[in-house]
N, C-alpha and C positions, 0 to 999 in steps of 0.2 A: 853759093852764099851760105854761110852757116847760120843755123837757127839757134836762138837762145830761148831756153825755157823760161817762162815767166814764173817766178817763185810765188807761191800762194802766200798772201800775207797771214801772219800769225795773229790769232785773236788776242786781244788784250785781256789782262786779268788772269793769266795762267795758261792760256793756250787750250788746244783741243784735248790734250791729255787730261788736263785738270777737269775740264767739263765732263769728259767720259767717266773719270773716276767719281766725280760727284753724282752723276746719274746712276752709276752702278751701286754706290753706297745707299742711295735713296731707294732704289727699286729692289735691291737685294738680288738682282738677276744680272747675268753677263750682258753688257751693252751690245746692241745690234748695230753693225756699221750703218751709218746714216749717209745721206747724200752730201757730197762735198759742197762746201760753200764757195761761192764765186766772189770775184772782186766787185761784183755789182753793188751799187749803193743800196741802201735800205729801201729806196723807192722803187727799185726794179722789181720786175715780176718774180714771184717765187718759183716759177717753173724751171728751175735749173736742171741740169742733167743729173741722172741718178747717182753718179759716183761722187758728186761734190757734197761738201759739208758746209753748213751755215757758219758764217762768221759772227762771233759774239763781240760786241763792242767793249765789254768790260767784264771784270771778274764777277761783279754783282749780277750782271745779266746771265752769266753762265750758271751762277747758283740758282737763280730763279728758274732758269730752264731745267736744271736738274730737279728742282722741287716739283715743277709741273710734271716732269716725267715720272716722278714717284707717285703723284696722285692719279696720273692717267698715262698708262703705258702706251707708248707709240703715238702720243697725241700729235707730235710734230712729224710723224713718219708716214703720214698718208691716210689716217683715219681707218675706217672699217675696211679691212681686206687689202690695205696698201702693200704692194710688192711681195705679196706672199699669201694673199687670201686670209689674213689674220681674222680670228673670230672674236667678236666683241662680246664681253660678258659683263653684265651689271652696268651697262651704259658707258663703258670706257672705250677708248680707241683701240685699234688693232696694232699689233707689232709687226715689224718688217720681217721678211724672211719666210722661207717655205714652212707652211703649217703653223706659223706663229699664232699664239692665242693670247689675247689681251685680257686683263682683269681690271675692273674698275672698283676701287675700294670706296666709292661713294663720295658724294659731296657732303660737306659738313651740314648743309641745309637739309639733308635727308635723314639725319639721326633721329631715333625714337626715344620717348621718355623711358619705356621699359624695353630694353633690348632682348626680347625673347619671343620666338626662337632667335638665337644669336645671329646677327648679320655678319657675313663674311666668313662663317664657319660651316664646315661640311661634315656629313656623317653624324656620328654620335655626338661630336663636339658641338654641333648646332643646337642640340637639346640639353646640353650640360650647362646649368645656370652658373653665372659668374658669382664670385664671392660677394660682389657688391649687391647683386640681386638677392642672394640668400640673406645677407645681413639686413638689407632693407625690409624684406618680408618679415623677418623675426622681430625687428624693432617695431614694425607696424602692428603685428599681432599682439606683441606685448603691450603696446600702447592702447589697443582696443580693449584688451582684457583688463588693464588697469582702469580704463574708463568705465567698463561694465561693473567691475568690482567696486569702484568708488561710488557709482550710482546705487548699486545694490546695498552697499553698506549704509549709504545715506538714507535709503528708503526703508530698510528693515527696522523693526522696533523690538525692543526687549520683551519677551513673553511675560504676561502677568500670571504668575504661578497660582495665585489664589483663585483665578477664574478658570484657567485652562487645565489645572491638575486636580480638579475636584471630582472625586469618584462618585458614581451614581449607582443606583440599583439597576439590575436587569429584571425586566418584568416578563414573566412567562404566562401564556394564555392557554386556556382550554380550546378545544376544537370549535366550540360555539362562540368564541370571542370573549368570554368572561375571564377575569383574572384568576390565575392559579396561585401564583406566589410572586413576590418581589424580593429578589435576593441576588447574591453573587457580586455586588459592587457597593454594598452599604458603606457610607463614609465612616472611616475609623481613623481619624487623624487629629493630633493635637500638636500645634506648631511649637517648636523650641527655638529660643534665641541661641546664638553661637556660644555664649557663656554657659548655657545650660547643658550643652553637649559635652559628655565626658571626653577628656583628652585621650583616653584609651580608645574611644571609638574613632576619633579623628585620625589617630595614628594607624589604627587597623585598616581603615579605608584607604589612606594614602599609600601604605605599604602594599596593599592588595590591588588597588585600582590605578594609581597614578603617582609614582614615586617623585616625579618632578613637579607636582602640583603647586608647590609654594613658589616656584621660580619660573614656570612656563607662562606663555602668553595665551593659554587656554586651548591651544590646538597642538597636535603632534603631526607635523608634515609627513613623517615616515608612515605613521599609522593611517593617515588619510590616503596616501598614495597606495598603500597596501590594500586598503579596503576598495578603492576605486578599481585597482587592477583585478582584484578577485571578482568583483561584480561584472566587469567588462569581459572577463574570460570565462565567466560561468562558474567560478570557484565558490568556496564557502563565503557567505556574506559576513561582514564584521560590523560591529557597532562603533560608536564613538569611543576613542581610546582614552580620553582624559575625563576627569571628574566634571570639568566645565561642560564638555560636550554631552555627557550623560545627563547632567542637570538640565541642559537645554532640551534634549530629546524627551526626557520625562515630563518636562514642563509643557511641551507642545502636545503631549499625549499621542504621539505617533511612533510606531516602531517599523514603519515601512522601510524596506531595504532598497531604495530607489535612488537614482542619481539626483533627481529633483530634491528629494528630502535631504540628501547629503549636502548639496550646495546651500540649501536653506539653513541647515544646521551649522555649516561653516561660517556663514556671515553673521548669524545670530550669536554664535560662540565668540567671534571676534568682538562683536558689539558688547556682549556681556562682560568679557574679559577687560574691555577698555573702560567700562562704566562702573563695574562693581568690584569691590575688593574681595580678596580671597575668603575672608570670614563669611561674607554674605553668600558667596557661591557654595561654600561647604555646608552652611546651615540650610540653604535652599535645597541642596542635593539630598541631604539626609532627611529633610522634612517631606520631600516630594516622593522619594523612592518607595517602591512597593516591596514589602517583606513577606508576602504570602499570608494565608489565613484571613484575608480581608483587611490586613493592617497596612496602612499607608503612613509612612513617617516613623522615625525612630521611637518616639514616645509610645505610639500604638503598638509597635513591635515588642518593646520591652514589656508592656502590659500583657500582650497576647502570649508570648513565649515564656516569660519568667514571672509574670504577675508582680512587677515592681516598676518604679519610675526609672527613666533613663539615667538619671543622676546616680542611681544605686548600682548600676551595672559594673561588674569588674572587667578586667582586661580579657579574660577567657570568654565571658559572655559576649563582649563586644566583638571578639574575633568570630564567634559563631554567627552573630547577626550580620557581620560583614560578608560571610559566605552566601547569605541569602540574596544579596544584591546581584549575584551572578545568575540567579534564577531560582526563585523559591520553590517552584514545582519540582525541581530536581535536587534540592539541598535541604528541604524540610524532612527531618527524620520520620515524620508521620506518613510521608508518601503522598502521591497525588495520582492514584490509579484511575481517577475519573478523567484525567488529562492524558496519561500514557500508562496503560496497564502493564506494559512490558518493561519499561525503563524507569518509571517513577514509583517503584514499589518501596515500601518502608525499608527493606534491607538494602537495596541499592542506594537509596537516598542517604541513609545513615552512613554507609561506607564513603560516599562522596563528601558528605558534610565533615566527617572526622578528618579526612585527608586534607581538605582545604583549610579547616580550622587550625590544624597543626602547622600547615605551610604558612599561614598568615602570621602566626606567632613567631615562627622562625625568621620570617622576612623582617619583622620588626627589630629583631636582634641584629640582623645584617645591616639594617638601615640606621642602627643606633637610636631607635625610638623606644627600645626596651633593653634592659640589662639582662645578661644571661642568668643572673641570680633570680631576677623576677620571673623570667621565662620558666625556670625550673619549678616554680610553684604550681604551674598548670599542667599537670600530668593527665588528669581525667577529663574526658569530654563533658562539657556542661549540658547535660540532657535537658531539653526544653519540656514544658508541660505537655501532656497528651492533647491532641487536637479535639476541640469541642465542636460538636455538630450544632448547626443552626436549628433551633427548635421549630422554626417554620418548615424545615425540611424533614420532619418526622413522618412516620407511616410510609405511604407509597410516594409521597411528593418528592422526596430526595432522589429516589430511583428514576422518576420521570424527568426531573431536571437534569440528572446526569446523562440520561439517554439523549435528551434534546441537545444538550451542550456538546456531547461527543459527535453527534450527527452534524451539527452546524459547523464545528471546527474542521471536520473531515471533508466537508463538501462545499464550503463557501469558496468562491473564486476571487474574493477581494483581498486575500492574504491576511485575513483577520486571525490572529493567534490567541492563545489562551490568556496571555497577559493583557491584551487589549480587551478581551471579553470580561476579564475580572475587574477592569476599571469601570465597567458598567455603561449604562445609557442605551442598552439595546432592548427592543421589544421583540420577543420570540414567540411566535404563534405555532403551537404544536397541533398534532393530530389526535391527541388523547381526549377521549370522551369521559367526562367526570363520572357519569352514571355507570358506564361499563367498568371503569376502574373500581368503583365501590362494589359492584356486583361480583367481580372476580375476587376481590379481597374477602368479601363475605363468604363466598363458596369455600375458600381455603380455611378461613377461620372456623367454619362449621366442622370441618374434619379435625382440626386441631383440638377443638373443644370436646368433641364427642369421642375421639379415639386416641389422641396422643397424650400420654400421661408420664412425663419424665420423672416425677416424684415416685410414682408407683413402680415404674419399670425403668430405672435409670440405665440399665445395661442395653436396653433396646430402643427406648423412646427419647433419648437425648440426641441433640444435634440433628433432629429431623427437619428437613428443608423442602419447600415446594417452590417451583418457579412456573411462571405462566406468561403467555403472550397471545393476544388476539388481534387479527389483521383483517382489514377490509379486503375481501378476496378480489374485488374488481379493480382496486387501485394500489394495494400494497401499504396503505396507511395503517400505522399501528394505533389501534383504538384503545387498547388497555394492556397493562402488564402487571405482573406480581413479582416483585423483586426480593421479597423477604418480609419478616414481620415488622421491621422498623429500620429505616435507613440510617437512623442515628445510633443504632446498636449493632445491626448486622450490615457489614460494609460491602459484602459481595452481592452484586445485583444478579439474582437467580434467573431473571428473564434473559440476561446476556449469557455468554458462554461460561460455563462453570467447570467443564471437564467431564460431566456426567454422560456416559455413553447412551445412545438412543435405542439400542437393541433392535427388536423386530419392526419398529416403525420405519426401518430402512428398506424393508422388503418390497414396498411398492416401487422403489427405484429399480430394483432387480427385474421386476415384472415389466416395467416400462422399457428398460433396456432390451429385454428379450423381444418386445414388440417393435421397438425402434430399429434395432440392428439385426436381430435374429441370431440363432445358434449357428456355430461354425461347422463347416464340412470337415469330418475327421481326416479326410485325405488331403486337405489343403493346408496352407501355412497359417500361422497365427494371425496375420493381417489379411483379412478377406473382405472383399467388397460385398455390398448388400445383395448383389446378384448371386454370389456364391453361398450366401447364408439362407437359412430358412426362418422366416418370420414366425414367431410363436403365438399360438392362441391360448387364451385362458383355460381352454379345455385340454391342454397338453397334459400327459401323464408322466409323473416322476415317482421315483422310489422314495417313500417317506419313512423308511425303517430307521430305528434308533441305531447308533453305532455304524452308520453307513460309511464305507470306505470311499473317500472322495478321489476323483480322477480328473485329469485335465481333459481338454476337449477331444484329444486323440484317444482317450481310454487308458492312458498311462497313469498308474497310481501316483498321487501327489505325495512328495516327501518334503519335510521342512528342512531348515538349514542344518539340522543334525541327522539328516537322512532317516528321519522317523516318519512313518505314516500316521495319519490322524483319522480317527473315525468320528464323524459328526454325530453329536447327540441331540436328542429332542428333550424338551422340558418334561421332567418326570420319567425320562427314559421310555417314552411311549412309542410303540411301533404303529405306523399308519399303513404300511404296505404300499401298494401302488395307489396313488392319489392324484387327482387333477389339481392344477395350480390354483384354481378358484377355491377348492376345498382346503388346500394346503394353507392358503392365506387365511381362510376362515378359522382353521384350527391352530394357525401359527406354527406349523411344522417347520423345523429348521433344515432338515436334510434336503428337501427338494429345492430350496432357494439357494443353498450353498452350491449344490451341483449345477443348478441353472446359471448361477453367476459364473462358474468356471466354463460352462459351455458357450456363454455369450462373450465372456472376457470381463474380468473385474475392472479393467480400465474403461470399458464401455459403461459399466454401472456407475462409475465415478463421473463420467461425462454427463450422464443423464441427471445425476444428483446436482451437479454444478449448473447445468442448464435450467433446472427447476428453481434455482435461486440460492443454493448453498455456496459457500466460499471454499476455494481450494487453499486452505491455510493450515495453521498448526493444529486445528481441531479436526482435520480430515485424516483418518487413519491410513495405515499402509494398505494401498490398493493392490499389492502383489500377492496377498495371501487370501485363501478362500473365506476366512471369517469376516472379511470386509463386507460381504453380502448380508451379514446378519447384524450390522450396526455396531461395530467397534469405534466408529467416529463419534465425536461429541460436539456437534453444533449447538447453538443456543436455541432456546424456545422460540425466540423471535424468528430465527432462520427457518426452523422447522415449520412454524405456522405459515411463513411466506412461501415455502416450497410446496406445501400441500395445497395452498391457494392456487398454484399453477394447474393442478388437476381440476380444481373447482371451476376454473375459467376455460376449460377445454384446451389446455396447453399454452395459454397466453401468460407469459411471466412478467410480473411487475416487481421491481425492487422494493423492499420494505423501507419506510421512511417515517420520521417522527416530527419533522418541522416543515411547515408549509411556506413560511415567510418570516424574514427578520428585517426589522427597520431600526434606523438610528437617526434621531433628529427629524423624523418624518420621511426620510429617504429610504427606499428599499435597497438593502445591501445583499439580500439573498432571497431566492424564490425557487421552490422545488419544481422541477420539470419532469413530467411523467414520460418515461421512455419504455413502453411495453416491447417485449421481444417474444418471438414464437419459439417455445422450447421444444415442442413436438406436436404432431398433428392432432386435431380434435378427436379422431378415431382412437388413437392411442390413449389420450387423456381420459376419454369417456369410458374406455374399457377398464382402465385402472379404477376409475370411480365406481363402475359397476361392481367390481370385485370387492372394493372397500365398503361399499354400501351393504353387501352381503355379510361382511364382518360385523357390522353394527346390528343388522337385522337378526342374525342367527349364529353369530360366531363369538369370538372372545370379547368383542366390543359391545356385546348386547347391553351391559349396564349403562351405556351412553345413549341409548335410543331416545329420541325426542318425540313427544306426543304430537301426532298430526303433521309431521313434516319429515322429509327425507334427510338423512345424514350419512356421511361416509367417514371411515376412520380406521386407525390401526393401533393396537396395543403393542407395548414393548417392555421386555424385562431382560436384564443383562446377567452375564456370568457372575456368580457369587451373590446374586440378589442385591447388588449395590446401587441400582437405579431402576426406576420404572416410569413409563411414559404412556400417555394417550394423546394422539394427534388426530384431529378430525375436523370436518368442515360441512357446512351447508353451502348452497350456491352463493350465499352472501358473505359469510364470515368463516374464517379458518382460525382454529385455536389449538395451541399446544400446551400440555401440562406435564411437568416433570416432578419427580419425587426422588429424594436421595438423603443419605445421612453423611454429613461432612463437617468435620471439626473446623470451625471458622476462627479459632483462636490464633491470632497472628504470632504468638510466642511459640506455637507448635511448629517447628521447622519441618516435621515429617508428616504433614497432614495427608490424609488419604480418605477415600470413600469407604464407609463402613457398611457391613452387611446388615440387611434389614429382616433377617429371620426373627420373628417374634415381635416386630415393630407394630404398634397399634393393636396388639393382641392377636395379630394374624400369624399363622405359621410361616407364611411367605408372602411378600408383597409382589403383586403383579400389576401390569398396566390396567387390567380390568377391575382393579379394586379402587383404591383412593384416587388415583389420577382420573380414571373414567368417571368416578362419582363427582369430582370437582368440575370436570368438563361438562357433565350433564346439567349440574345446577347452574353454572354460569351461563351456558348456552340457552337454557330455558328462559332466563331473564333477558339475555341479549337479543333473542329472536322474538320476544314478545312484541306484538303489534306489527311485525313484518310479514309480508305476504309469503305463504307457503309455496315455494317454487320447487318443481321436480327437476332432477338432473336430466341431461340429454340422454336419450335412449342409445345404448351402446350397439354398434354394428358388429357383425361377425368379422373377426380380424385374425389373420394368420392361419397357420396350419396346426393340426394336432400332432405333436411330436412326443416321443418317448425318451426319457432320460434317466440317469442314475441307476440303470440296470432294469428299469421297467421293461417287461417283455413285449415286443412288438415285431412285426415283420421288418421294420426299419427303425430300430431304437436310436436314441440320441446318446452320444458319448457322455461318460460321467466325469465330473470335475475332481478336484483335489481336496485334501483334508484341511480343516481350519485349525490353526495353532491354538486358538482360544475358543472353545465351544461356548455357544450362547444358550442360555436357558430361556424358556418362553412359558406362556400361560398354560395351565393344564387344560385339556379338552373339557367340554361340558360334561361328558360322561365320566364316571369314576375310573381312575386308572386301574388296569388289570393287576392281579396279584403277580408276584414274582414268578410263580410256577406256571401259571396259565394265562398269559396275556391275550386279550381279546381286542384286536383292532376293530375300528368302526366299520371297516369295509373288508369282507373276506378277500384274501389274496387269491387271484386266479392262478390256474395251473400255468407254470412257466416253461418256456423252452429256452435253450441257450441262445443268447444274442451274439451279434457279430463282435461285441466288445468284451466277450467272456472267453479270453484266450485259453484258460485252463479247463473250461467246461466241456464235458462230453455228454450228449443227450443219453439219458437212460432209456431203456426199452420197457417202460411201465413198471408195474409191481411196486414194491415198497423199498426199492433200493435208494440209497442216499450217498452223498459225498460228491465232491466237486470234480476230482480228477479222474475218477474211474467209476462208474456206476456200481451196480451190484451191492455187495455188503461192505464196501469200503467205508470208513468213517472219517468225519472231520472235513472241513471245507478246505483249509489251507494248512492247517497245522497237524492234521491227523491225530494220533494219540488214541486214547481209549474212548473218546466221545463218539456219539453217533448222531446222525441227523443234520440236515441243513434246512434251508427255507421250506422245502416241500418234502421233507423226509418222512412222511407218513407218521408212524407211531414212534419213530425213533426220537431220541432226545439229544440235546446239544446246546451249545451257547453260541453267542454271536461270533466268537473268535475261533471256535473249534478247539478250545483248550481243554484242560482236564476237568473243567466243571461240567456237570451234566444236568439234564432235567429241566432247566429253567426256560429256555427260549424256544426250543424246537418242538414243543409238544403239540402244537396245533397245526402241523403240516397237513397237506392234502394227500391222502393215499394215492399212490400211482404217479406222483409228481416227479419232476426231474431235479437233479442236484443243482446247486447254485455255487458260484465261485466264492461268495462272500461268507457263507456259513451263518448268515443272519437269521433271526427268528422269522417265522412264517406269517 
């Protein structure tokens, strides 16, 4: 019997093929064969055999099946793991077939409001926001900002210029709290209406400050963005770029370069631009702006600089006044050295002012606010009137105010600048003691009255200046200064740095360095540890001869940049022979300290000077040359008094200061904080004090002795007799006095220090003359009523070493020559005649040292000469001369040249020759 296959009924609505195609299009994947459908009715069990496929009743049912397959792969194919272990992901069914893996794209009910991280994406795409999300966030942020801006704009109020821009005085107080002076911010303003402001001034300001002023909305978006970017990246801060912004900023009286102030300025500017017309803004800006010299507003500026009403100003004068709006301190031709002594000088300010004045006039031509023909009229710069000094700042008051102002501006942490300070309203409490200031001024005036007579001696007694500063040794507080005869006529503050070299007052730093670091071992390198060095005692012996050949620490002769050797001279060309450092300081001999500085290292001398309170700045001389050790540097009297105070406090260093506290509106905006530092050990400081006490008791500083109390100090005189100093201290107060001749005329472009030979009727000015006399008179009054305190007793320190050619079993090497020899005070005893010098201490018989490479020991007798005993003559140069340091009755000079008889006459018979050929 034959069998007939039963043909499977075809599904309606397109058949199996259509269903498969629909499923493939929906899922995007190749369809997996499904079970065959049977002819069973819909009510039959779904457990058909695997090879059969379900029958769809209609085309619509097929489509729905395909759609369901797109949402859930394998949903009708057996669920999780059907016929192939399919793996369900995201809640979907599994696909048929081996290793099949199903994906569920989620149910619409599972969608999130913010799809991030993105659902159904993998890898980096999961974290990549969609354009819809980005757009939504931007719109949301913009909406929030607009809301904040709208609220801020609504809440901000237009500043009241007459209340907020009113300048006030700054009040300075003495140390005891009583008022010294009220100055620095006095109101000098007369308001002008817009119609009273010259058209030339308005045009100059618009061309210089804000070309789009007449058409802009009060702000410059590009300028604001540039300023914000610079502040955010740490670049140069910028102010408001439009006239309206500057008007708002000046009205608010704040120059803070902060984001908060910038945003405030932005909203207030928008408010002002929306509520006020351009005429009011222009008038307000010119009436509020500060033009320097205490002048706020255009009318005050016209009176201050040209002594005329604003309405009388011409276009050239208006252009100059417009330059001042950029910063009067740097564009006023009179200068502002009290603000910035390096960049705000009259010369630099004049140059800047002329350049900007010319530029503003040219810009007006470009902007068609001035014709070329009118511009051609203004060829010469309209010089303003000379700056007038406030009468309240006469005498010493002006110098004191200047010092306090500079200190506050340099040390406040609130960002208060010179312009804010000039607007006033500050209470400045200083360290100055009124009585001490008066006593110091009286001591100087006493010398002026008794000795300085410019009418009688115009060539020697003109331009004579004194400077002085007195410091509380325990705290560093400046209690008195002397800046000059009158701050309204003499503009340089002599208590501050003037350029006058300090001379031999530098020698205590050399001695302290020798005790702190020690002299170097000649066999070692230039950089040696303390263990390789030998600490120096004040009893150490050095060669004090005049014309000493200076050597480096290895014994090699020092040569300058021109390969020339230098012989160090003493004041009066005096020979001291072998001398201990204590006596060398007492007599102020130069040779021993120049050589000592070379043995220790001039860099170490500089380190000690800085540690004691001096600054490593433009006033610190070249520390690579030997003369550095005898005071070629030129620090201020204030710095010198402060550095010597470090010795008075046994090595505890305190920075000098002039302001204790500053208040504004009752709030403290600055307060000095004491920060003591250990400069060197008490033993070192007390040894230096012991040596300097000897200088005052029986040395060159004897005129400064105080009755009934101990004092220590040092005299100083410089090369060419161009300056003289005395710096000294008691345990309570340290004071420095300087004297020099200096032409203070600003018109003299080649000013220099003048020699003081014959000044005050003296042949030569030394530190122990007028400076020591002033120091004595002032300190006598300043110490009156204070307890007499003794200095700490100095302990023995270091080892006794020999240097500079001083003979010893183990001498110390000699340093190098100094390019600019320094002169010092003459010794108490009269200087020897040129033919027979008589040193205070007889020179002992010498033997050749290990640093005398050309020396051969003679075998007694009267032989002389360096290189070969016997009857050879000359130290290094030979020739016809005879005699060296110990050359018996022979004669010779310090150089062994052709001159005879002068220096070698007092040798010790039977001595040995010296390599230097110096006098005995």
